[in-house]
MARRO-371863 format. One line per field, with one value per residue (C-alpha): residue in three letters; x, y, z. Coordinates in Angstrom, 1 decimal. Layout:
residues N
aa = ALA	...
X = X	...
Y = Y	...
Z = Z	...
END
This chain:
residues 391
aa = MET	ALA	LYS	ALA	PHE	ASP	LEU	VAL	VAL	HIS	GLY	ALA	THR	GLY	PHE	THR	GLY	ARG	LEU	VAL	VAL	GLU	TYR	LEU	LEU	GLN	ARG	TYR	PRO	ALA	GLY	SER	GLY	LEU	ARG	TRP	ALA	MET	GLY	GLY	ARG	SER	ALA	GLU	LYS	LEU	ALA	SER	VAL	ARG	ASP	ALA	ILE	GLY	ALA	PRO	ALA	ASP	THR	PRO	LEU	VAL	LEU	THR	ASP	SER	SER	ASP	PRO	ALA	SER	LEU	GLN	ALA	LEU	MET	GLU	GLN	THR	ARG	LEU	VAL	LEU	THR	THR	VAL	GLY	PRO	TYR	GLN	LEU	TYR	GLY	SER	GLU	LEU	VAL	ALA	ALA	CYS	ALA	ALA	ALA	GLY	VAL	ASP	TYR	VAL	ASP	LEU	CYS	GLY	GLU	PRO	ALA	TRP	MET	ARG	GLN	MET	ILE	ASP	ALA	HIS	GLU	GLY	ALA	ALA	LYS	ALA	SER	GLY	ALA	ARG	ILE	VAL	PHE	SER	CYS	GLY	PHE	ASP	SER	ILE	PRO	PHE	ASP	MET	GLY	VAL	TRP	MET	LEU	GLN	ASN	GLU	MET	HIS	ALA	ARG	PHE	GLY	HIS	PRO	ALA	SER	ARG	VAL	ARG	GLY	ARG	VAL	ARG	LYS	MET	LYS	GLY	THR	PHE	SER	GLY	GLY	THR	ALA	ALA	SER	LEU	LYS	ALA	THR	MET	ALA	ALA	ALA	ALA	ALA	ASP	PRO	GLY	VAL	LEU	GLU	LEU	LEU	ARG	ASN	PRO	PHE	SER	LEU	THR	PRO	GLY	PHE	GLU	GLY	PRO	ARG	GLN	PRO	SER	GLY	ASN	LYS	PRO	MET	VAL	ASP	GLU	ALA	LEU	GLY	MET	TRP	VAL	ALA	PRO	PHE	VAL	MET	ALA	ALA	ILE	ASN	THR	ARG	ASN	VAL	HIS	ARG	SER	ASN	LEU	LEU	MET	GLY	HIS	ARG	TYR	GLY	PRO	ASP	PHE	VAL	TYR	ASP	GLU	MET	LEU	VAL	THR	GLY	THR	GLY	GLU	LYS	GLY	GLU	ALA	MET	ALA	ASN	ALA	VAL	ALA	ALA	ASP	LYS	SER	LEU	GLY	SER	ASP	SER	GLY	PRO	ARG	PRO	GLY	GLU	GLY	PRO	SER	PRO	GLU	GLU	ARG	GLU	ALA	GLY	PHE	TYR	ASP	VAL	LEU	PHE	LEU	GLY	MET	ASP	ALA	GLU	GLY	HIS	GLN	LEU	ARG	VAL	ALA	VAL	GLN	GLY	ASP	ARG	ASP	PRO	GLY	TYR	GLY	SER	THR	SER	LYS	MET	ILE	ALA	GLU	ALA	ALA	VAL	CYS	LEU	LEU	GLN	ASP	ALA	THR	SER	THR	PRO	GLY	GLY	ILE	TRP	THR	THR	ALA	PRO	ALA	LEU	GLY	GLN	ALA	LEU	ILE	ASP	ARG	LEU	GLN	ALA	HIS	ALA	GLY	LEU	THR	PHE	ALA	VAL	GLU	PRO	ALA
X = 2.8	2.9	0.0	-2.2	-1.6	1.1	-1.4	-5.2	-6.8	-9.4	-12.1	-11.6	-15.2	-14.8	-13.7	-10.0	-9.8	-11.0	-8.3	-5.7	-6.9	-6.8	-3.2	-2.2	-3.9	-1.8	1.5	1.4	-0.8	-0.9	2.5	4.3	5.3	2.9	-0.1	-2.8	-6.6	-9.6	-11.2	-14.5	-17.7	-19.8	-18.9	-21.4	-19.9	-16.4	-17.3	-19.1	-16.1	-13.7	-15.8	-16.3	-12.5	-11.8	-9.9	-9.5	-12.4	-10.0	-8.9	-9.1	-11.9	-11.7	-14.5	-13.1	-15.2	-13.3	-16.3	-16.3	-13.5	-13.9	-13.5	-10.4	-8.8	-9.4	-7.8	-4.7	-4.3	-4.4	-2.2	1.2	0.0	-3.3	-3.7	-6.8	-8.6	-11.6	-11.8	-12.4	-9.9	-11.1	-14.5	-13.4	-9.8	-9.0	-9.9	-7.9	-4.7	-5.1	-5.4	-2.4	-0.2	-1.1	-0.7	2.5	0.7	2.0	-0.4	-0.6	-3.3	-4.2	-4.8	-4.7	-6.1	-3.3	-5.3	-6.4	-2.9	-1.5	-4.1	-3.0	0.7	-0.1	-2.3	-0.4	3.2	4.4	2.5	3.7	7.3	6.8	5.0	7.1	4.1	5.1	2.3	2.8	0.2	-0.3	0.8	-1.0	-0.7	-0.7	2.1	4.4	5.5	6.1	7.7	10.0	10.7	12.0	13.9	15.7	16.5	18.0	20.1	21.4	22.2	24.1	26.0	26.9	27.4	27.8	24.6	20.8	18.8	17.4	14.6	12.7	9.7	7.3	5.7	3.0	3.7	1.0	-1.8	-4.7	-7.2	-9.8	-9.4	-11.1	-14.5	-12.6	-10.4	-13.6	-15.2	-12.1	-12.0	-15.7	-15.1	-12.0	-13.9	-16.7	-14.2	-12.5	-15.9	-16.6	-13.1	-10.8	-7.8	-8.3	-8.3	-5.0	-3.5	-4.7	-3.1	0.3	2.8	4.5	1.4	3.0	6.3	5.5	8.0	9.5	8.5	10.7	10.9	8.0	6.7	5.1	1.4	0.8	-2.8	-2.7	-1.8	1.6	4.5	7.1	10.4	12.4	10.4	9.2	5.6	2.3	1.5	-1.8	-2.7	-2.4	-5.1	-2.9	-0.3	-1.9	-1.1	2.0	4.0	3.2	4.4	7.6	8.4	7.6	10.1	12.7	12.1	12.1	15.5	17.1	16.6	18.6	17.0	18.2	16.3	15.8	14.2	11.5	9.1	5.9	3.8	1.9	0.4	2.1	-0.4	1.8	3.1	1.6	-2.1	-3.2	-1.2	-2.5	-6.2	-5.7	-4.1	-7.0	-9.5	-7.7	-7.7	-11.4	-12.4	-14.1	-15.6	-13.7	-15.6	-18.9	-21.8	-21.3	-17.9	-17.2	-18.6	-16.9	-17.2	-17.4	-14.6	-13.4	-13.6	-10.5	-10.0	-10.0	-7.6	-5.2	-5.4	-4.3	-0.8	1.1	4.5	5.9	9.1	11.1	13.5	16.1	18.4	21.0	22.5	25.5	23.2	23.5	20.3	19.0	15.9	14.2	11.1	8.6	6.1	3.3	1.5	-2.1	-4.6	-3.3	-6.3	-7.1	-4.9	-1.6	-2.6	-3.8	-0.4	1.6	-0.1	0.2	3.9	4.4	2.8	5.0	8.1	7.3	7.0	9.8	12.4	12.1	12.7	15.0	12.5	11.5	8.0	6.5	4.4	6.1	6.1	7.2	10.6	12.3	10.4	10.9	13.6	15.3	13.6	10.2	11.5	13.0	9.7	7.6	9.9	10.0	6.3	4.0	4.6	6.5	9.8	12.2	14.9	17.4	16.8	19.3	19.3
Y = -30.4	-27.2	-24.8	-23.5	-19.8	-17.5	-14.9	-14.7	-11.3	-11.8	-9.1	-8.7	-7.4	-4.5	-1.1	-1.3	-5.1	-4.3	-1.6	-4.2	-6.6	-3.9	-3.2	-6.9	-7.2	-4.4	-5.1	-9.0	-10.3	-14.0	-15.2	-12.7	-15.6	-14.5	-16.8	-14.8	-15.3	-13.2	-14.2	-13.4	-14.8	-14.7	-16.4	-14.3	-11.0	-12.2	-13.0	-9.6	-7.7	-9.8	-8.9	-5.2	-4.6	-6.5	-9.3	-12.5	-14.9	-17.5	-15.3	-17.7	-17.1	-18.6	-18.6	-17.2	-16.7	-16.0	-16.9	-20.5	-22.8	-25.1	-22.3	-21.0	-24.4	-24.8	-21.3	-22.3	-25.3	-23.3	-20.3	-19.2	-15.8	-14.1	-10.4	-9.2	-5.8	-7.0	-4.7	-3.7	-6.5	-6.7	-7.7	-9.8	-10.7	-12.7	-16.2	-15.5	-14.5	-17.5	-19.8	-18.3	-18.5	-22.1	-23.2	-21.3	-19.1	-15.5	-12.7	-8.9	-6.4	-2.7	-2.7	0.5	-1.0	-1.2	-2.8	-5.7	-6.0	-6.4	-9.1	-10.9	-10.6	-12.0	-14.9	-16.0	-14.8	-18.1	-20.1	-18.0	-18.4	-22.1	-22.5	-20.0	-17.8	-14.1	-12.0	-8.3	-5.8	-2.2	-2.5	0.6	4.4	3.3	2.6	2.0	5.6	6.3	3.0	2.9	6.7	6.4	3.2	5.0	8.1	5.9	4.0	7.3	8.5	5.3	5.6	9.3	9.6	6.0	6.1	6.7	9.8	9.8	12.2	11.9	14.1	12.8	15.8	15.6	18.6	18.1	15.6	15.5	12.7	10.9	8.5	5.2	4.1	1.2	3.6	5.3	1.9	0.7	3.9	3.4	-0.3	0.6	3.3	0.8	-1.8	0.7	1.7	-2.0	-2.9	-0.6	-2.8	-1.7	1.9	1.4	-0.1	2.8	5.3	3.5	4.5	1.1	-1.0	-3.1	-3.7	-6.3	-6.3	-2.9	0.6	3.4	7.1	9.5	10.3	13.6	13.3	15.1	15.8	19.7	22.4	24.0	25.7	23.1	24.8	22.6	23.8	27.2	26.3	25.4	21.7	19.9	16.4	13.8	11.3	8.3	9.0	6.7	3.7	4.8	5.7	2.3	0.4	2.5	1.6	-2.1	-1.9	-0.6	-3.4	-6.1	-4.8	-5.0	-1.3	-0.1	3.3	3.2	2.3	6.1	6.7	9.5	9.8	11.7	12.6	15.8	17.7	20.9	23.8	26.8	29.9	32.8	33.4	31.5	28.4	28.7	28.9	25.9	23.9	24.7	23.7	20.4	19.7	20.4	18.2	15.0	14.1	10.7	9.3	10.8	9.1	11.6	10.1	7.5	4.1	0.8	-0.1	3.6	5.7	8.4	8.3	7.4	11.1	12.0	9.2	10.3	13.9	12.9	12.9	13.1	14.5	13.5	14.9	13.0	15.2	13.3	14.8	13.3	14.5	16.1	18.4	16.5	16.8	14.7	15.1	12.4	13.0	10.3	11.2	9.4	10.1	9.1	9.7	8.0	6.0	4.2	4.8	4.6	2.1	-0.5	-0.3	-0.5	-3.6	-5.4	-4.7	-5.5	-8.9	-9.6	-8.4	-10.8	-13.7	-13.0	-10.9	-11.4	-15.1	-15.0	-13.3	-15.9	-16.6	-14.1	-11.0	-8.2	-4.6	-3.7	-2.2	-5.2	-7.7	-6.2	-3.5	-1.9	-4.4	-2.8	0.7	-0.4	-1.9	1.1	3.5	1.3	0.5	2.1	5.9	6.5	8.4	8.2	10.9	12.6	16.4	19.1	20.0
Z = -9.1	-11.1	-10.5	-13.3	-12.5	-11.3	-10.1	-9.6	-9.2	-6.4	-6.8	-10.6	-11.0	-8.6	-9.7	-8.7	-9.5	-13.0	-13.4	-12.3	-14.9	-17.6	-16.6	-16.7	-20.1	-21.5	-19.7	-19.4	-22.2	-23.1	-24.2	-21.8	-19.5	-16.7	-16.3	-14.6	-14.1	-13.1	-9.8	-8.3	-6.8	-10.0	-13.2	-15.0	-13.7	-14.5	-18.1	-18.4	-17.2	-19.4	-22.4	-21.5	-21.2	-24.4	-22.8	-25.0	-24.7	-23.3	-20.4	-17.4	-14.9	-11.4	-8.8	-5.6	-2.5	0.6	2.8	1.4	2.7	-0.3	-2.7	-0.8	-0.8	-4.6	-5.1	-3.0	-5.2	-8.5	-7.9	-6.7	-5.6	-4.8	-5.5	-3.6	-4.0	-1.9	1.1	3.8	4.6	8.2	6.9	3.8	4.2	7.3	5.9	2.7	4.7	6.9	3.8	2.1	5.2	5.8	2.1	1.2	-1.3	-1.8	-1.2	-1.9	-1.1	-0.8	3.0	4.9	8.2	10.7	13.6	11.3	9.9	13.5	14.2	11.1	12.1	15.5	14.2	11.0	10.8	12.3	9.7	6.8	7.9	8.1	4.8	2.8	2.1	1.5	2.7	1.6	2.8	1.6	-2.1	-3.3	-2.7	0.9	1.3	-1.6	-2.5	1.2	2.2	-0.9	-0.7	2.9	1.9	-1.0	1.1	3.9	1.4	0.0	3.6	4.3	1.0	1.5	5.3	6.6	8.7	8.4	8.9	12.4	11.4	8.1	7.1	4.5	2.8	0.2	-2.0	-4.6	-5.2	-7.5	-7.5	-5.5	-2.6	-3.4	-2.1	-0.6	1.4	2.7	3.5	5.3	7.5	8.5	9.3	11.4	13.3	14.0	15.2	17.4	19.0	19.7	21.0	23.1	22.0	18.4	19.4	21.3	18.2	16.0	18.4	18.6	15.9	16.6	16.3	13.5	15.3	17.9	20.8	19.8	20.9	19.5	20.5	20.7	17.2	16.0	16.1	12.8	13.7	13.8	11.2	11.8	10.2	9.3	10.2	7.8	4.8	6.0	5.0	6.5	6.7	7.5	8.6	5.8	5.8	4.9	7.5	10.1	7.9	6.0	9.2	10.7	7.6	7.5	11.1	10.4	7.5	9.8	12.3	9.6	8.3	11.7	12.4	9.4	9.9	13.6	16.8	17.4	14.0	13.9	11.0	10.2	7.1	6.4	3.5	2.4	2.0	1.3	3.0	4.8	5.5	2.5	3.5	7.0	5.8	3.5	6.3	8.6	5.9	5.3	9.0	9.3	6.3	7.4	4.0	3.6	6.6	5.6	3.7	0.8	-0.1	-2.8	-2.3	-3.0	-6.7	-7.6	-9.0	-11.3	-15.1	-17.2	-18.0	-14.3	-13.5	-16.2	-15.0	-11.5	-10.0	-6.8	-5.6	-2.3	-0.7	1.8	3.8	5.9	8.6	10.8	14.1	12.4	10.3	7.0	4.9	2.0	-0.2	-2.2	-4.4	-5.4	-8.1	-9.8	-13.1	-12.3	-9.5	-6.4	-5.3	-8.6	-11.6	-9.9	-7.2	-9.8	-11.5	-8.3	-6.9	-10.2	-10.4	-6.7	-7.3	-10.4	-8.5	-5.7	-8.1	-10.5	-8.7	-4.9	-5.1	-2.1	0.2	2.8	4.1	6.6	6.8	5.0	4.0	0.5	1.1	2.8	0.7	-2.7	-2.5	-5.5	-7.9	-7.1	-7.7	-11.0	-12.1	-11.0	-12.9	-16.0	-16.2	-13.6	-14.2	-10.9	-10.5	-7.6	-7.5	-5.2	-5.2	-4.5	-0.8
END
């Protein structure tokens, strides 16, 4: 029996969920061929957000409560895919992933919680493969620009030199914008889980925590300021590296180690040259504001003007054993945590439904699940650019 919706946005009344709905409204309005609905726990709040953003009065509203098994079952029967912005996922996502994996319903989220993701892989990958559900984690700033940037670089390396780069550096050259309240809440929930369970701490420390059965070579820690000899500049720890690097290694595993079994990858933030670059690197390393109580809270976020003023520019520098070098840049035209993320997850969901029809059931990262079709969508609609730079 045909389902009522292609896509339900679970968490449509939250800050990021609302941005996703605004994007869908502009990009995929009624008559576009994409049947989508707003989902949340309160019909009143859903109607209020629908009216506030100027959505048509007949925009479908679906009650979705991931703590209520009957609500989840009804959701599974109504939609082909669930797009969820309701985090921290380790607190609010487990039942939803289990339901999707069992029912054969596709799923995308904004998760940056590697220990929880590994728990979901261990618990539900078999069910997802059996049912045909495609579960795709980390479809926002963590980790699409990084996962797809490395994927593009390695494809270029294969095309030009016949083999992958064994060493890739991800370097955030510029970034303006706020990390979301959800990111801060996820970090706090993860730290609490690690304090309660030594196994969680072990997963957080392991760069191969998302590659069950495979442990690759030693990886750079990226946790101290240093001069990057490849760029001749100071670099500092990058707060999203702990999730992005794990997803990139999982992509490598899922593609049969297309990047090589000896692949080494790290991410850092470029702070500049000389004493000024060193001072900035040390300041970044000392900054603990994301985990503090003064940071953004879930449901809060920057103004439209602040979101539009944001941007990011990430360089991927690949090298092989023969000395060949290749550079790929990924840039985004909005602040990473909200403006760009809301567009990325929406396009990832549509890509999964409309383009990646041959991707089988399982628990995926974006690169092996969506590939070039996602890059094409992001460049056409979501304000991202992917480009090879002169070496």
